[in-house]
SERO-4910 file (N, C-alpha, C, O; in steps of 0.05 Angstrom, whole numbers):
BEGIN
 pado doro    nc1    nc2    nc3   cac1   cac2   cac3    cc1    cc2    cc3    oc1    oc2    oc3
  Unk    A     21    -24     -1      1      1     -1     21     30      6     40     32     22
  Unk    A      9     50    -15     25     67    -21     26     90      7      6    103     14
  Unk    A     47     91     17     53    114     39     36    135     30     31    140      6
  Unk    A     24    149     52      5    173     51     22    202     56     32    207     78
  Unk    A     23    215     38     35    240     41     23    269     44     13    278     23
  Unk    A     23    279     61      6    306     63     26    332     55     50    333     61
  Unk    A     16    347     45     29    373     37     11    400     39    -10    406     27
  Unk    A     25    415     56      2    436     66     14    459     41     37    460     33
  Unk    A     -5    473     32     -4    493      8      3    476    -13     22    485    -27
  Unk    A     -4    459    -18      0    438    -41    -13    442    -63    -13    421    -76
  Unk    A    -23    458    -73    -37    456    -96    -27    483   -117    -33    486   -140
  Unk    A    -15    497   -105     -1    516   -122     26    521   -123     38    512   -103
  Unk    A     44    533   -141     73    539   -141     89    518   -128     82    495   -134
  Unk    A    108    521   -112    124    504   -101    110    473    -94    116    451   -101
  Unk    A     87    484    -76     74    469    -64     63    445    -84     58    422    -76
  Unk    A     59    456   -111     41    436   -131     66    422   -143     63    399   -151
  Unk    A     89    433   -143    106    412   -154    119    392   -136    126    371   -146
  Unk    A    123    397   -106    118    377    -88    102    353    -88    109    329    -92
  Unk    A     76    364    -82     49    341    -86     57    324   -117     58    300   -118
  Unk    A     60    337   -137     63    322   -160     88    305   -163     85    284   -175
  Unk    A    112    312   -153    131    296   -147    131    273   -135    144    253   -142
  Unk    A    114    276   -114    109    253    -93     91    234   -102     93    210    -96
  Unk    A     72    243   -116     50    222   -128     70    210   -152     68    185   -157
  Unk    A     86    222   -164    103    213   -187    119    185   -169    121    162   -179
  Unk    A    126    192   -145    143    175   -134    132    147   -125    145    127   -119
  Unk    A    105    151   -126     84    131   -119     71    132    -90     59    112    -81
  Unk    A     74    157    -76     57    164    -53     29    168    -60     21    173    -83
  Unk    A     14    165    -40    -17    174    -43    -20    204    -28    -18    208     -4
  Unk    A    -23    222    -47    -18    246    -40    -43    267    -31    -60    271    -49
  Unk    A    -45    280     -9    -60    298     -1    -51    326      3    -31    332     15
  Unk    A    -70    343    -11    -56    374    -10    -77    391     -2   -101    392    -10
  Unk    A    -64    406     16    -85    429     32    -82    451     15    -63    451     -1
  Unk    A   -102    472     17   -103    496      9   -117    517     26   -133    509     42
  Unk    A   -113    542     23   -125    557     43   -152    574     33   -168    580     51
  Unk    A   -156    580     11   -179    597      3   -182    596    -32   -201    607    -43
  Unk    A   -164    582    -47   -167    594    -76   -183    564    -85   -170    544    -90
  Unk    A   -211    564    -85   -226    540    -93   -223    535   -118   -223    511   -124
  Unk    A   -220    555   -140   -221    550   -166   -193    535   -175   -193    519   -193
  Unk    A   -170    543   -162   -144    534   -170   -142    509   -159   -130    492   -172
  Unk    A   -151    504   -136   -147    471   -127   -164    459   -143   -156    437   -151
  Unk    A   -191    467   -152   -200    448   -164   -190    441   -190   -192    417   -198
  Unk    A   -179    460   -207   -161    460   -225   -143    434   -226   -146    415   -241
  Unk    A   -123    439   -204   -103    422   -193   -109    390   -188    -93    371   -191
  Unk    A   -132    391   -182   -147    367   -167   -151    347   -192   -144    323   -194
  Unk    A   -164    365   -210   -177    347   -233   -149    343   -255   -150    324   -272
  Unk    A   -126    359   -254   -107    357   -270    -90    336   -264    -78    323   -282
  Unk    A    -89    330   -236    -67    317   -223    -81    292   -208    -68    271   -208
  Unk    A   -101    292   -199   -118    267   -190   -116    269   -162   -131    256   -147
  Unk    A    -97    285   -152    -86    293   -124   -113    301   -106   -127    319   -115
  Unk    A   -118    288    -82   -135    298    -67   -134    324    -54   -114    330    -41
  Unk    A   -155    344    -57   -147    369    -44   -170    378    -17   -194    375    -19
  Unk    A   -156    388      2   -163    390     28   -164    423     35   -144    437     31
  Unk    A   -188    434     44   -188    462     48   -190    468     80   -210    465     93
  Unk    A   -162    478     92   -167    484    116   -142    506    123   -121    508    109
  Unk    A   -146    523    146   -130    539    158   -107    532    170   -110    530    194
  Unk    A    -81    527    162    -63    516    178    -51    531    206    -37    521    224
  Unk    A    -61    554    202    -50    574    231    -73    569    247    -75    586    264
  Unk    A    -95    548    248   -113    542    267   -106    519    277    -99    502    261
  Unk    A   -105    513    299    -92    488    312   -116    468    315   -107    444    314
  Unk    A   -142    469    318   -164    458    317   -170    444    290   -174    420    286
  Unk    A   -170    465    271   -169    462    242   -152    439    234   -165    419    229
  Unk    A   -128    438    231   -105    427    232   -118    391    240   -119    372    225
  Unk    A   -126    393    265   -127    365    281   -149    358    263   -146    336    253
  Unk    A   -173    371    257   -193    359    242   -184    350    213   -190    328    204
  Unk    A   -169    366    201   -159    363    175   -148    334    175   -158    316    161
  Unk    A   -125    332    194   -111    304    184   -128    286    191   -127    265    179
  Unk    A   -143    288    207   -166    264    213   -181    258    189   -185    235    181
  Unk    A   -188    276    179   -207    274    148   -187    258    132   -194    237    121
  Unk    A   -161    269    131   -145    258    108   -136    226    118   -133    207    103
  Unk    A   -133    225    139   -124    198    148   -151    174    143   -148    151    135
  Unk    A   -177    187    151   -199    168    145   -205    166    113   -222    151    105
  Unk    A   -190    182     96   -194    181     72   -178    159     57   -186    141     42
  Unk    A   -153    164     65   -124    155     52   -108    135     64    -93    118     54
  Unk    A   -117    140     96    -95    124    118    -77    141    133    -79    165    132
  Unk    A    -61    129    147    -48    148    165    -23    161    150     -8    150    134
  Unk    A    -23    185    158     -2    205    146     25    196    155     32    197    179
  Unk    A     40    188    138     69    181    142     91    199    132    114    197    140
  Unk    A     81    219    112    101    241    104     91    262    111     68    265    102
  Unk    A    100    284    125     85    307    122    105    330    112    125    335    125
  Unk    A     98    342     90    105    366     82     96    396     88     78    405     74
  Unk    A    110    414    111    103    435    116    110    458     99    130    472    101
  Unk    A     94    460     84    100    485     55     83    506     62     91    528     54
  Unk    A     61    506     75     44    530     70     58    557     77     72    558     97
  Unk    A     56    580     62     69    606     71     58    626     60     45    623     39
  Unk    A     61    653     74     50    674     62     73    699     63     94    695     77
  Unk    A     68    722     49     84    746     51     69    765     57     47    767     46
  Unk    A     76    781     75     69    809     83     88    824     82     93    835    103
  Unk    A    104    832     61    129    849     60    123    881     67    103    892     58
  Unk    A    139    893     81    139    918     92    167    923    107    177    909    124
  Unk    A    178    946     96    200    955    117    193    959    146    172    970    152
  Unk    A    211    951    165    201    945    192    182    967    205    163    963    220
  Unk    A    196    994    195    181   1020    210    157   1021    200    142   1037    212
  Unk    A    144   1009    177    115   1011    165     99    984    176     75    980    174
  Unk    A    119    966    189    104    938    192     82    946    210     85    966    225
  Unk    A     56    929    210     42    934    227     40    902    251     53    882    245
  Unk    A     26    904    270     24    881    281      5    859    266     13    836    266
  Unk    A    -15    865    256    -29    842    243     -9    827    217     -8    803    211
  Unk    A      6    851    206     23    837    182     51    815    197     63    797    186
  Unk    A     54    823    217     73    809    240     57    781    243     65    760    233
  Unk    A     39    784    255     23    754    267     18    742    246     26    719    244
  Unk    A      2    754    220     -5    734    202     22    721    188     20    699    178
  Unk    A     39    729    187     64    713    172     74    697    192     84    677    182
  Unk    A     75    698    219     86    680    241     67    665    243     75    643    248
  Unk    A     41    667    242     15    646    246     23    629    218     31    606    221
  Unk    A     21    637    197     19    617    176     44    603    174     45    578    178
  Unk    A     63    616    169     92    606    165    105    592    188    123    576    183
  Unk    A     98    597    211    116    581    231     94    565    254     99    542    261
  Unk    A     73    579    264     56    565    282     48    543    267     50    521    277
  Unk    A     39    544    242     31    521    228     45    493    230     34    471    228
  Unk    A     81    497    236     92    472    235     81    461    264     72    438    265
  Unk    A     80    474    283     72    465    310     39    454    304     33    432    315
  Unk    A     23    466    292     -8    453    291     -7    425    266    -22    406    265
  Unk    A     14    431    252      8    404    235     25    381    241     16    358    237
  Unk    A     46    384    250     65    366    262     59    351    288     66    329    294
  Unk    A     42    371    305     30    359    332     12    343    323      9    322    335
  Unk    A     -2    348    303    -28    330    289    -19    295    282    -31    274    287
  Unk    A      8    299    270     12    272    263     36    253    277     44    230    270
  Unk    A     46    271    300     68    258    313     60    235    330     72    215    323
  Unk    A     44    233    349     36    210    357     27    187    343     28    167    356
  Unk    A     19    186    317     21    170    300     43    159    292     48    135    294
  Unk    A     60    178    280     88    172    272     96    156    295     98    132    292
  Unk    A    102    167    319    114    155    342    102    117    346    114     97    354
  Unk    A     77    122    338     68     92    352     74     77    327     72     53    331
  Unk    A     80     82    303     86     66    284    117     61    275    125     46    257
  Unk    A    134     78    293    162     81    288    167     84    262    180     68    248
  Unk    A    157    106    254    168    113    224    150    141    220    127    144    227
  Unk    A    165    157    208    156    184    197    178    202    186    202    203    192
  Unk    A    164    219    165    185    230    149    171    264    150    150    269    138
  Unk    A    183    279    162    172    309    160    198    329    148    221    331    156
  Unk    A    186    341    126    202    357    119    194    386    115    174    388    101
  Unk    A    203    406    123    193    435    125    205    451    108    229    450    105
  Unk    A    192    465     96    205    488     74    210    514     87    193    527    100
  Unk    A    230    520     83    243    546     96    248    567     75    231    569     57
  Unk    A    267    581     75    276    603     55    303    612     60    314    616     82
  Unk    A    314    613     31    341    629     34    337    656     51    359    664     59
  Unk    A    322    667     55    314    690     68    311    689     97    313    707    113
  Unk    A    306    660    102    312    651    127    336    647    147    339    647    172
  Unk    A    353    644    124    383    639    122    398    666    126    414    667    145
  Unk    A    395    686    112    411    707    102    397    734    117    411    753    125
  Unk    A    369    731    119    353    759    120    345    770     94    357    764     74
  Unk    A    324    786     96    318    806     71    304    828     81    288    829     99
  Unk    A    315    851     63    301    881     70    273    876     61    266    866     39
  Unk    A    254    887     84    228    882     80    210    859     89    185    856     87
  Unk    A    231    843    101    216    822    105    226    806    132    234    783    134
  Unk    A    224    826    151    231    817    185    215    798    188    226    778    198
  Unk    A    183    797    181    169    779    191    169    749    180    163    728    192
  Unk    A    175    754    159    180    729    139    209    719    141    211    694    141
  Unk    A    226    731    143    255    722    155    249    705    180    250    680    180
  Unk    A    243    720    200    240    715    229    225    684    225    234    664    237
  Unk    A    204    683    210    186    652    215    207    632    202    214    611    212
  Unk    A    216    641    179    231    620    161    259    614    183    265    590    186
  Unk    A    270    630    194    292    619    209    280    602    234    294    587    246
  Unk    A    253    606    241    241    593    261    244    564    251    253    546    264
  Unk    A    236    563    231    230    537    212    259    521    216    259    497    223
  Unk    A    274    532    214    301    516    217    307    502    244    315    480    250
  Unk    A    298    528    261    307    520    291    283    501    304    285    491    326
  Unk    A    267    499    293    239    475    300    249    449    286    243    427    296
  Unk    A    265    451    260    271    424    255    294    416    267    293    392    274
  Unk    A    314    426    271    335    416    287    325    405    318    337    386    328
  Unk    A    310    413    327    298    411    351    282    386    349    290    366    362
  Unk    A    260    385    334    247    360    330    255    336    322    245    315    329
  Unk    A    281    341    302    291    320    295    309    305    319    318    283    314
  Unk    A    312    314    339    327    302    360    311    281    374    317    259    383
  Unk    A    282    297    372    256    282    391    249    257    375    243    235    385
  Unk    A    250    262    346    239    237    329    263    216    327    257    192    329
  Unk    A    286    221    324    305    202    322    301    169    330    302    149    316
  Unk    A    296    171    357    296    143    369    273    129    356    274    104    356
  Unk    A    254    141    346    228    129    339    222    131    308    200    132    298
  Unk    A    248    130    296    250    128    265    232    151    248    221    147    226
  Unk    A    232    172    261    225    192    252    244    216    237    254    230    255
  Unk    A    248    222    219    264    239    207    254    266    202    234    269    187
  Unk    A    267    291    213    260    319    204    280    335    194    301    339    205
  Unk    A    274    345    173    289    360    153    278    382    141    254    386    140
  Unk    A    297    399    131    283    423    117    300    432     92    324    429     90
  Unk    A    285    444     75    294    453     47    293    481     48    275    492     61
  Unk    A    309    494     37    308    523     39    311    536     10    334    544      5
  Unk    A    294    539     -8    294    540    -36    306    578    -34    299    594    -17
  Unk    A    324    582    -55    329    603    -62    306    616    -82    283    613    -74
  Unk    A    309    629   -108    294    642   -128    284    620   -144    301    608   -158
  Unk    A    259    613   -143    247    589   -158    231    605   -179    223    627   -174
  Unk    A    226    592   -200    210    601   -225    183    593   -223    171    577   -237
  Unk    A    173    609   -196    142    601   -195    131    628   -210    146    646   -219
  Unk    A    103    629   -210     83    648   -221     93    676   -213     97    695   -228
  Unk    A     96    675   -178    104    698   -169    131    717   -178    132    742   -181
  Unk    A    152    695   -181    178    703   -189    177    710   -219    192    727   -229
  Unk    A    162    698   -232    165    701   -261    142    725   -267    138    731   -290
  Unk    A    129    738   -248    119    760   -251    138    789   -246    131    812   -252
  Unk    A    162    780   -234    180    804   -234    192    815   -262    200    800   -280
  Unk    A    192    839   -264    192    852   -291    225    840   -298    243    839   -282
  Unk    A    227    832   -326    252    820   -335    281    837   -334    303    828   -330
  Unk    A    273    867   -338    300    879   -329    305    882   -298    328    888   -290
  Unk    A    286    877   -280    301    871   -252    306    849   -253    328    846   -241
  Unk    A    298    827   -261    306    800   -256    334    794   -267    347    775   -259
  Unk    A    345    813   -288    367    799   -301    390    822   -287    414    818   -287
  Unk    A    379    845   -277    395    865   -266    403    860   -238    426    864   -231
  Unk    A    382    851   -220    387    848   -192    377    821   -182    373    817   -158
  Unk    A    375    805   -197    368    775   -181    383    756   -192    396    741   -177
  Unk    A    386    752   -225    404    732   -231    431    734   -231    444    713   -231
  Unk    A    445    761   -230    471    765   -224    482    758   -200    506    761   -197
  Unk    A    462    747   -178    471    739   -154    470    709   -153    478    698   -133
  Unk    A    459    696   -173    462    668   -168    480    655   -190    478    654   -214
  Unk    A    501    644   -168    526    633   -189    514    618   -215    519    625   -238
  Unk    A    501    600   -209    493    581   -234    477    594   -255    470    580   -274
  Unk    A    468    623   -254    464    634   -273    435    634   -285    429    645   -307
  Unk    A    416    621   -268    386    621   -280    367    620   -245    379    622   -224
  Unk    A    339    616   -249    326    611   -229    323    578   -226    327    562   -244
  Unk    A    315    573   -198    312    540   -194    283    539   -206    266    556   -206
  Unk    A    283    512   -216    258    505   -228    238    492   -199    250    478   -182
  Unk    A    217    496   -197    195    482   -181    197    451   -175    190    440   -154
  Unk    A    208    436   -200    211    411   -199    234    398   -182    236    376   -173
  Unk    A    253    419   -180    283    413   -166    278    416   -134    293    403   -119
  Unk    A    258    433   -124    248    426   -101    228    403    -95    230    390    -74
  Unk    A    212    398   -111    198    375   -109    219    347   -109    215    327    -97
  Unk    A    236    350   -122    256    324   -117    272    324    -97    278    302    -86
  Unk    A    280    347    -89    289    345    -62    279    339    -38    291    330    -18
  Unk    A    253    344    -42    233    329    -17    230    305    -21    232    291     -1
  Unk    A    223    291    -48    219    266    -49    248    247    -38    247    225    -27
  Unk    A    268    260    -43    295    248    -37    291    243     -2    295    222      9
  Unk    A    283    264     10    283    274     40    261    252     58    261    244     81
  Unk    A    241    246     32    216    233     48    220    203     43    202    188     51
  Unk    A    248    191     28    241    166     23    263    147     37    280    160     50
  Unk    A    265    119     37    279    108     54    311    112     53    327    108     72
  Unk    A    317    120     28    352    125     27    357    152     45    380    162     47
  Unk    A    340    160     55    344    186     74    347    180    106    352    195    124
  Unk    A    342    153    105    337    148    137    355    153    153    351    150    178
  Unk    A    382    166    140    403    170    163    407    199    166    423    210    181
  Unk    A    389    211    147    394    244    149    373    253    165    350    247    160
  Unk    A    381    271    188    354    283    204    369    310    212    394    311    214
  Unk    A    349    334    216    357    357    229    381    372    205    401    386    210
  Unk    A    370    361    181    391    378    167    379    398    148    354    397    145
  Unk    A    391    414    138    379    432    124    392    436     92    417    440     90
  Unk    A    376    434     71    385    429     47    380    452     33    356    456     30
  Unk    A    395    469     22    402    492     13    399    489    -13    419    479    -23
  Unk    A    373    496    -34    370    492    -56    369    522    -72    347    532    -78
  Unk    A    391    534    -77    391    560    -85    413    575   -104    421    598   -103
  Unk    A    421    550   -124    440    556   -141    467    568   -139    481    578   -157
  Unk    A    473    563   -106    499    577    -97    497    608    -88    517    621    -85
  Unk    A    470    619    -85    465    643    -81    475    653    -49    486    674    -43
  Unk    A    469    632    -34    483    629     -4    493    610      9    479    589     12
  Unk    A    513    611     17    525    582     27    532    586     60    545    603     73
  Unk    A    514    561     67    506    566     98    526    542    109    527    537    133
***
C-alpha cells in the first residue's frame, strides 16, 4: 500500500511541484489549500491528487483536517510543511497584523500540523517531516523581518524536533529554496530579474519548482533514513550556509 504524504499549501507554486513529485514517486498524496477553490479544483482535476481546505494557522482545523485525510487515505507517514504567505513591508511601516499573519501561517503551522501527526508516527516507529524554509530565513531580507524570522524559526524547529524523533524512526529535515521560477517570481519585470536577481545566483538561472519537489522526494524516502535535522539549500549557490 502506498505511503500517504500530506503537503500543506500543496496545490500551487512550489507546493504543487512537491505534491506532483511525490505522486510520481508512488505516494498517495493529499494537498491542503487555504482559499482559492478554483485553483485547487483545477489542480485536483489535472493531477488526481486529493485536495483539502483548511487554515494551517488554526490548531483545531489542522487536527480535524488530518483526521479527515487519514480517514480517507490512511495514516499520514510523510508531512511536508510548505504553506506560507508574505506581508512585506519595511519594519518601520510593518504593523502587528502583518507580523502575526506571517508568523501564524509560516511558523505556528509547523506546530499545528506536526503535532497532529506526531503521535501516529511515534506509534508506528516511522515518519518523515520535511519543512520548507527559505534562503531569506538564512540570510535575512530587507522588508521581510516577519518572513525571515518565521523561516529562520522553521530551521530551529527542524533541528530540535529531529532530536526528539530520531529514536522513533522519524526524520525531520528542512529545504531552503532560493529564487524559484514560480508564477510570483516570473511576474518580476525582466529588467529587474536580469539586473538585480540573476547576477547574484552563481549558476546563472532561477531554480525550477521540480527541483524542490525532487529534493523533498529524496528526504521523504527510505534512502534518507540517516539524514535528520539537516538543512538542504537549493539556491544555485546564492547563499552558502
